[in-house]
C-alpha positions as CSV (number, residue, x, y, z in Angstrom):
1,M,5.8,-24.1,10.0
2,N,9.0,-22.3,10.8
3,L,7.9,-19.4,8.5
4,L,4.6,-19.2,10.3
5,I,6.4,-18.9,13.6
6,S,8.7,-16.2,12.2
7,F,5.7,-14.4,10.8
8,R,3.9,-14.5,14.1
9,S,6.9,-13.0,15.7
10,E,7.0,-10.1,13.2
11,T,3.3,-9.4,13.7
12,L,3.8,-9.2,17.5
13,K,6.4,-6.5,16.9
14,L,3.8,-4.3,15.3
15,K,2.6,-3.4,18.8
16,R,5.8,-1.5,19.3
17,T,5.2,0.7,16.3
18,L,2.8,3.4,15.1
19,S,1.9,1.2,12.1
20,V,-1.6,0.3,13.3
21,Y,-2.5,3.9,14.2
22,L,-1.1,5.1,10.9
23,C,-3.2,2.5,9.1
24,I,-6.5,3.6,10.8
25,I,-5.8,7.3,10.3
26,A,-4.7,7.0,6.7
27,A,-7.6,4.7,5.8
28,A,-10.2,7.0,7.4
29,F,-9.0,10.2,5.7
30,G,-10.3,9.5,2.1
31,P,-13.7,8.1,3.0
32,F,-14.6,10.9,5.4
33,M,-13.3,13.6,3.0
34,S,-15.6,12.0,0.4
35,L,-18.4,12.0,2.9
36,L,-18.0,15.8,3.5
37,E,-18.1,16.4,-0.2
38,V,-21.2,14.3,-0.6
39,M,-23.0,16.1,2.2
40,D,-22.1,19.4,0.6
41,E,-22.9,18.5,-3.0
42,A,-25.9,16.2,-2.4
43,P,-28.6,18.5,-3.8
44,K,-26.7,18.7,-7.1
45,M,-25.8,15.0,-7.4
46,L,-27.6,12.5,-9.6
47,K,-30.1,10.4,-7.7
48,H,-30.4,6.6,-7.4
49,Q,-26.8,5.9,-8.4
50,P,-25.5,2.3,-7.9
51,W,-23.7,1.7,-4.6
52,I,-20.6,0.5,-6.4
53,K,-20.0,4.1,-7.4
54,H,-19.7,5.1,-3.8
55,F,-17.3,2.3,-3.0
56,L,-15.1,2.8,-6.1
57,E,-15.1,6.6,-6.3
58,G,-12.2,6.7,-3.8
59,R,-9.9,4.6,-6.0
60,E,-8.2,7.5,-7.8
61,P,-6.9,9.3,-4.6
62,M,-6.1,5.9,-3.1
63,A,-4.1,4.8,-6.1
64,I,-2.4,8.1,-6.8
65,A,-1.4,9.2,-3.3
66,L,-2.8,7.4,-0.2
67,L,-1.6,3.9,-1.0
68,P,1.9,4.8,-2.3
69,F,2.6,7.1,0.7
70,Y,1.2,4.5,3.1
71,I,3.5,1.8,1.6
72,I,6.5,4.1,1.9
73,L,5.8,4.9,5.5
74,V,4.8,1.4,6.7
75,C,7.9,-0.2,5.1
76,T,10.1,2.4,6.8
77,L,8.4,1.9,10.2
78,L,8.4,-1.9,10.1
79,M,11.9,-2.4,8.8
80,Q,13.4,0.0,11.3
81,I,12.3,-2.0,14.4
82,E,15.5,-4.0,14.6
83,Y,17.8,-1.0,13.9
84,R,16.0,1.2,16.5
85,D,16.0,-1.5,19.2
86,K,19.4,-2.9,18.2
87,T,18.0,-6.4,18.2
88,W,19.4,-7.7,14.9
89,K,22.0,-9.8,16.7
90,Q,19.3,-11.4,18.9
91,V,17.0,-12.1,15.8
92,L,19.8,-13.6,13.8
93,T,21.0,-15.9,16.6
94,S,17.5,-17.2,17.2
95,P,16.7,-20.7,15.8
96,Q,15.2,-19.3,12.6
97,K,16.4,-19.7,9.0
98,L,17.5,-16.5,7.3
99,F,15.0,-17.0,4.6
100,D,12.2,-17.4,7.2
101,I,13.2,-14.1,8.9
102,F,13.4,-12.3,5.6
103,M,10.1,-13.5,4.2
104,A,8.3,-13.0,7.5
105,K,9.2,-9.4,7.4
106,F,8.0,-9.0,3.9
107,L,4.8,-10.8,4.7
108,A,4.3,-8.5,7.7
109,V,4.5,-5.5,5.3
110,Q,1.9,-7.1,2.9
111,T,-0.3,-7.8,5.9
112,M,-0.3,-4.2,6.9
113,I,-1.0,-3.1,3.3
114,W,-4.0,-5.5,3.2
115,L,-5.2,-4.2,6.6
116,F,-5.0,-0.7,5.2
117,L,-7.1,-1.6,2.1
118,L,-9.7,-3.5,4.2
119,T,-9.9,-0.7,6.8
120,Y,-10.4,1.8,4.0
121,M,-13.3,-0.3,2.8
122,L,-14.7,-0.5,6.3
123,F,-14.7,3.3,6.6
124,L,-16.4,3.5,3.2
125,G,-19.1,1.2,4.6
126,I,-19.5,3.5,7.6
127,T,-19.8,6.5,5.3
128,A,-22.3,4.6,3.1
129,F,-24.4,4.0,6.2
130,I,-24.3,7.7,7.1
131,T,-25.1,8.7,3.5
132,E,-28.0,6.4,3.4
133,A,-29.4,7.8,6.7
134,V,-29.1,11.4,5.6
135,H,-29.7,11.2,1.8
136,P,-31.4,7.9,1.1
137,E,-32.2,9.0,-2.5
138,L,-28.6,9.2,-3.7
139,F,-27.7,5.5,-3.9
140,D,-29.7,2.3,-4.2
141,G,-29.4,-1.3,-5.5
142,P,-27.2,-4.2,-4.4
143,I,-23.6,-3.8,-3.3
144,N,-21.2,-5.7,-5.6
145,V,-18.9,-7.2,-3.0
146,F,-16.9,-9.1,-5.6
147,A,-16.1,-6.0,-7.7
148,I,-15.0,-4.2,-4.5
149,L,-12.7,-7.0,-3.5
150,Q,-11.4,-7.3,-7.1
151,N,-10.6,-3.6,-7.1
152,N,-8.6,-3.9,-3.8
153,T,-6.8,-6.9,-5.1
154,Q,-5.7,-5.1,-8.2
155,L,-4.4,-2.2,-6.1
156,W,-2.5,-4.5,-3.9
157,I,-0.8,-6.2,-6.9
158,L,0.0,-2.9,-8.4
159,G,1.7,-1.9,-5.1
160,L,3.8,-5.1,-4.8
161,G,6.6,-3.6,-6.9
162,L,6.7,-0.4,-4.9
163,S,6.6,-2.3,-1.6
164,S,9.5,-4.6,-2.6
165,V,11.7,-1.6,-3.6
166,Q,10.9,0.2,-0.3
167,F,11.4,-3.1,1.6
168,W,14.9,-3.4,0.1
169,L,15.7,0.3,0.8
170,S,14.5,0.1,4.4
171,L,16.4,-3.1,5.0
172,R,19.5,-1.6,3.4
173,F,19.7,1.7,5.3
174,K,20.0,1.9,9.1
175,N,18.8,5.5,9.0
176,F,15.0,5.8,8.4
177,I,15.4,9.1,6.7
178,A,17.1,7.6,3.7
179,P,14.4,5.1,2.6
180,L,11.7,7.6,3.5
181,G,13.3,10.4,1.5
182,I,14.1,8.2,-1.5
183,G,10.5,6.9,-1.5
184,I,8.9,10.3,-1.4
185,A,11.2,11.6,-4.1
186,G,10.5,8.5,-6.2
187,W,6.8,9.1,-5.9
188,F,7.1,12.8,-6.8
189,L,9.1,11.8,-9.9
190,S,6.2,9.8,-11.2
191,P,3.9,12.7,-12.3
192,M,6.9,14.5,-13.6
193,M,7.8,11.6,-15.9
194,L,4.1,11.3,-16.9
195,F,3.2,14.9,-17.6
196,Q,6.4,16.9,-17.9
197,F,8.9,14.6,-19.5
198,K,6.3,12.4,-21.1
199,T,8.6,9.5,-21.2
200,S,7.6,5.9,-21.9
201,I,10.0,4.7,-19.2
202,V,7.4,5.6,-16.6
203,E,5.6,2.3,-17.6
204,Y,8.4,0.4,-16.0
205,Y,8.8,2.7,-13.0
206,P,7.6,0.9,-9.7
207,Y,6.5,4.2,-8.1
208,A,4.1,4.8,-11.0
209,F,2.4,1.4,-11.2
210,T,-0.6,2.3,-8.9
211,I,-1.0,5.7,-10.6
212,L,-0.8,4.6,-14.3
213,P,-4.2,2.8,-14.5
214,E,-5.9,6.0,-13.4
215,I,-4.5,8.1,-16.2
216,P,-6.3,8.3,-19.6
217,G,-4.3,6.4,-22.2
218,H,-2.9,4.0,-19.6
219,A,-6.1,2.5,-18.1
220,G,-6.3,-0.2,-20.7
221,K,-2.9,-1.6,-19.6
222,A,-3.8,-2.3,-16.0
223,I,-3.1,-6.0,-16.3
224,T,0.3,-5.3,-17.9
225,Y,1.2,-3.0,-15.0
226,Q,0.2,-5.7,-12.6
227,W,2.6,-8.1,-14.3
228,Y,5.4,-5.5,-14.2
229,S,4.7,-5.0,-10.5
230,V,5.0,-8.7,-9.8
231,I,8.2,-9.0,-11.9
232,T,9.7,-6.0,-10.0
233,M,8.8,-7.6,-6.7
234,M,10.6,-10.8,-7.7
235,V,13.7,-8.9,-8.8
236,F,14.0,-6.6,-5.8
237,L,13.2,-9.4,-3.3
238,T,16.1,-11.4,-4.8
239,I,18.4,-8.4,-4.6
240,A,17.3,-7.8,-1.0
241,F,17.7,-11.4,0.1
242,V,21.2,-11.6,-1.5
243,Q,22.3,-8.5,0.4
244,F,20.6,-9.7,3.5
245,R,22.7,-12.8,3.5
246,T,26.0,-11.4,2.3
247,S,26.4,-7.8,3.4
248,K,26.3,-5.8,6.6
249,V,22.7,-4.9,5.9
250,K,21.9,-6.6,9.2
251,G,23.7,-3.9,11.1
């Protein structure tokens, strides 16, 4: 019950950030870019494709760029609230357990990630309606809602490792530039490790977990990367909580 109260407190703080606006704008970008491409290429496209193709065709840009960048940005924004408003002392002297405060913040991050994924699907639904109205011959058949939700759940699990690393960094540094810069640099290192250095270490690299299942030769290990992501989350949440309790991370 105490954790729920702490979580509610964290969600109320979202009104003081750009997180919700960022979520909507980022989620709308992919579907509407895809819609423009469909409108342009419609005469050349295959007809009567299954609707699942429309809803899953955005997985690659989502997994490679949109989701990692969103996680990096939203972790930075949410975890900087107390530093920006200088309210850590007020939060820590409230009648809440340290563990509840810590977990409520992490759950708030996960809530924003799920909101992003669901909003992305909502915009894909809107673009599906527009596509059907303009080019009804392109897609037909039932919409496999289970497969769509399963795809989103897999992406979320793959992002757990990255979100825990960025959560720790954003909690550790008072300056938002540090976790943001480290996160973006970490993401840019992923394709370099994959294609330039061709190192197997990339399979254990949290910034690459969402990317790897989209790369030929790695797609068959999607379940393995999900497990790596969960293990990474457990390790970095433990590190973050120990530092939260014992160091001056609280500012």
